[in-house]
N, C-alpha and C positions, 0 to 999 in steps of 0.2 A: 190506325188502320183507315185507309180511305174507303169510304162507302161509295158503291157504284149505284147510280140511280136508274140504270137501264133495266126495265122489268124483264127483259129477255136474257139478261146475264145470269148464268148459273154458276154458283160457287162449287168448284170440284170437290171441296172438302165437306160439303153439305151431304149428310148421310141420306137425305131424301132425294138427292139429285141422282137419278138413275142413268143419266146420259154419261157415257164414258165410264161405266162401272168397271171396266177392265183396267182402267188407269189406277194404280195404287195411290192411296193417300198415306204418305210416309210420315211417321212420327219417330222421334228419337227421345228416349228417356234414359236417365241415369238411375241405376238401382244400387244403393249401398249394400254391401255384403259383409259378412263376418266369417272369417275362418279360411279363406282361400288365399294361399300364398305360395303355391308351387305349380309346376307345369301340369301335373296330373289333376290337381284341383281345378285348374282352369279348364281342362278338357271335360271334367265331370260337370262343370257349369255350362260350358258352351254347347256341347252336343244336345242336351235336352231342349235348350232354347232354340237352336237351329231347326229342330224337328217340329216346332209349332208353326202351323200354317200362317203365312204372312210375314214371318221373321226374315228380314233381309240380311242383317249383319249383327254380329255380337262381338264386342271388343271388351276384354277383361283387363282391368288395370289393377294388378295385384298390389302395387305400392300404395294406391289410394283406396283400396278395398271397395271398388265399385265396378259395375258393368254398364256399358253403353249398349243399348239395344235399339236398332232401327227396324221398324215393323210397319206393315200395312194396316192402318186403323180400320179398314173395312173387313179385315179377316181375323184380327185378334185384338185383345185389349190388355192393359197392364196387369190386371189380376191373374190372367193366365200365365204371364211371365213370372210373376211372384210365386205362383203355385209350382211352376217347373223348377224354380230355385229351391223351394222347400223339398220337393221330391228328390232332388239331387243330393240332399243331405246338408245343405247350407241354409242359412236363414237371411232374409233381407234385413239389412241394418236399419238404423233409425233415420239416417240422412246421407244423401250423396251430395257432395259439394262440387 
């Protein structure tokens, strides 16, 4: 990563940078899951995740047993996503490849 030496440059992903706070800081994570392999299961996982403030997109890959979640890191964090999966009746798996 190239370092910028301009003292007036503000990194938009810096949580202390309040300038442009309306601009989302998007992150994408893969969460391994166990037990979802049908359309109804996908819906049970996707709906609770989409209701979390800041979640932009949820893609469930039933063949690979994983979920890709794109979210605004200024509004939510990975533990909230894992908690939503647990509340839906599934559990995060050990590893998402």
